[in-house]
N, C-alpha and C positions, 0 to 999 in steps of 0.2 A: 658170304655172302657180305656184300657192300653195305654200309653202315646205314643210306638211304632207303634201300633195301631191306634194308632188317627194320625200319622204322616205320617203312610201310606196309610191314607184314603181321608188326606188332598192334596198328592201328586197327588194322583189319578184323586179327581175332579177338582185340576187346571188342570194337562195334557188333561183327558179325551175330554174335550170338544174341543183341538185344533186337537187329531186324529178326532173324529166324523167330524171335518172342513173339513179336507184335504181328510179324505176319501168321501167326497160330490164333491169335485174337479172334470169337465174337465178331462179328461187326458191331454189336452192338457196343462193346467192350473198346473197340478199335475207335469207336466217335466219340465216346467216352475222354479217350485216352487223347484225342487230337483236339479235344475243347480244353482239355489241361496245356497242351503243349501252347493253343492258338493264344492262350492268358501270357504266357512264360515269351514266346518269342515276339507277341506285338509290344505288351505292355509294358516288361522287365528288358528282354534285350534291344527289339524295335527291329530286328532284323530286316535291312536296308529302305526302310519306312522312309526314308526321305527321297529314296529312290522311286518308290512306289506314289509318292506322290508330286513330287514333278513328273512322271509321266502323265498321270491320270489330268494334270492342270492342262501340258500339252495337248496331251490329245482328246480332252474332253470340255476346255475354257465355256462353252456354252451352261456346263452348268454352275452352281454354286459350290461356295467352296463346304459346305457344311453336305451336300449333295456326293460330294466326291468321295469328301470323309466317311459319308455310309456305305459306300461302295471299296473303299478302302481297306476296311471291315472285315464286310463280306468277300473281300478278296482274299486276305491272312485267315481265315476259317477255310475258306477254299481249298487253299494253296497246302495248311495242315494237311487236310482231308488227303489230298490229293498224293502228299507224301509218304503219309503211312498207310496209302491206297498201293503205292510202288513197292513198298515192302510186302503188302499183303501179295503181289506177285510170286513172291516165293516159292509161296504153297497153295496158294488158290484155284483150284480143281476149274477143269473146262467147263463144266455143267455149270458152276457158279457164276463163273466170268461169262457165258454167254446170256446167261440170267440176267445180268447186270451191265450188258455193253452190248447192246443191240441195232440190227440196222435196217432200216424203212425201207428201203429199195434197196436192197441185194442184187434185183433182177437187173440195174442198171450197168453195176460192174459185170456180173455173168456175162450180158450180151458182149461187153470188151473182150473177155476172153476168146472168144468165138472168132475173133476178127483175125487170128494168128498173129500180133503184134503185140509186142510188150508195152507193157503202161508203167509211165510216169504220174504217180498219186501226191497229189500237193495238200498237206495240211499247215492246221496252225497249232503254234501253242496255245491252244484253247480248250477248256475244259477236262476232259481226263485224255491225253495223248500216249499216254502208258498203254492205258487197258485196250488203243484200238490194235494193238497186235492181236487180240485175239480173229480179227478179222482174218488171218490165215488158216482158219480153221474154216473158209468159206471158198477160198482161191485156190484153183489148182494149179498155179502157177509159182513158180520160187520167188520166195520171199526177201529184199531186201529191204532192210533199215540203215539209213544213212545217219551215222553220229558222231559225235568227239569222242575221240578216245580221253577215259578218265586218265587220270598220272595216275594213282594207285592202281600198279598192273594187279592184283588181288582182287580191289573192286571191279575194275573194267572186266575180268575174266565172268566175275558173278554176274553181270550184267548181260554177258555174252552168255553164259550158261542157263539165264531165268525167261531167255528171247529166246533160245531153243527148244525150251518146254512147247513154244506155240507155233514153232516151225519158223520160224526168224532166222536169217542171218545180219547179222550185223558188221558194216563197213565202214573204217571211216575215210572222210573227203577226198583224201591221196587214196587211197581204194577204189574208188568210185567210176572212175573212168577206165583202167582198167579191166576193174569188172562188170562192165557198159560192155567194154569191148568186145571182151571173151564171150560175152554170150551172144553177142548180136553176133559175130562169125561163125559160133557153133549151133546157133538157132534154139538158142535155151529161151524159151519166152517165159518173161519173167516178171515180176510188178516191184518198183522203187521206190520207198517210202520219202518223199520230200517234203520236213520243215522250213518253210521258205520265206519266216516271215520274221527272225531276227534279223540285225544287222550285221552287213560284210565288212571285212576289213576295207578300209579304204583306199587301199592298195591294187584288189580285186573288184571293187565296183565297176561296171561295165554300165549301170543304165542308174538315173534315179526318179524317182515316181509319188506322188502325193500320197502318203497312208494316214489316215487320221487328220489329214487337211494341211499335214506340212509333209516338203518336199525333204525325201530323205534316200540312202543307197540302199537297194534291195538285191536281194538274191538270183541271180538267174538264171542259173544252174540245171533246173530241171527242166528250164523252159528250152535252152540251149542243146542242152543231151537229148531232147526228145524231137528236138530238130536232126540234128548228125544220125540218131539211131532208127530214127522213123518210128517214134513208140507214139501211142495215142496217148492223154491225159486227162486225169479225172480230175475233179477236188470233193475233199471228203470234209464233210460240213457236220462238227458234234455239238450235242445239245446237253447241258443236264438237264434232266427229266426231276429228278427229286437227289437227294444224298444219297450216294452208292451207288444210280443209277445212271446211266447215260444212253443215248440215241446216236447216233451219225446215218448221214445219206448221202447221197451223190451223186455230183451233179459233171458233166461232159465237160471238158474244156476245148478240146479239138482231137480231130479224126484223121487231120491231116496237119501237122503240127507243123511241117517245113512249108506250109502255104501259107499261114497265118505270117502277118509284119511281125518283122522282132521288137519283142516287150508286150507284147500284144495279151498273151498269155498270161506273161506274168502281173498285166496292171489289171485284168479281169479276175487272175487270184485275189491282188490286195484287198479288189471292191468288195470280195464276196468274204474276206475273214473281218475289213470293218463292219460288213453287215451284223457279224455274227457278235462282236462284240458292242453294233448299239443296243442290240438284242437285250443282251446281259453282259455290261463290260467287268463284273467280279469275278470271268470263269478266263480274264484271258493272264498271260503272263507278265505283269507290270513287274517283275522285278530285274528284268532284264533295261537294259540301257539302249532301247530302240530308237532313240531320239537323238541320241550323240554325237551324229554327224549330221546335222540338219540345218538347211537353208534358212536363212531367214525371210 
């Protein structure tokens, strides 16, 4: 085993027992532990605090510094909850996750399945995007989540194994087009999850749009693939009801993507994400450098 791989394995066997132990905690203890982690992450380590503060100033300039600081603290609290909820996914039961992550209008999605076309589901890094995987208990289509491969192959496999508990197949960005193409040719009806709100690489940016009032490059892959492979497009909105409880709803973006002018679906998606953020900004993933490539 190469030295680099040995190091990856060592890190894995050291951290895995901790994650497993956390996943076995009852929720009351889980959130008490989250409060403790928040104090360390926010006040002692200051994890990406500068990035979060800059992002909030760019996206929410109409708010006072005091108001943004309050959002900043709420966000870090939520982020710690989110991380431990991700660990909890290792052992959470189907009954428990369905109790904590519900759908207000699942019939909107089920109607799309009756149209015998695959579905591109667009969502944001907002609220609980990890527990959204419970949707797979309600779909008759084959379900794929598009993700960025984790450098540590042992943790990468762990994430894949966790998702498989919820009938989800993970595919990397490089595997996306071959997978969709294969399923299209073989008439395998599928749903593909695209978290399309983060910043693309500049050399792969085909479209710039205003997001939170700032012109930035945006991902257009979901829209372009929906056009090419004749998929219906749907948006999934998630709101945090209270600590540990979430509710998702669906909104159809297009039933005929080919007929929609280029980038219109993407722009519509961004507007819906903006609505989520303005309603409760503390639940958006502010640690990513979403506005690093912006036009003045």
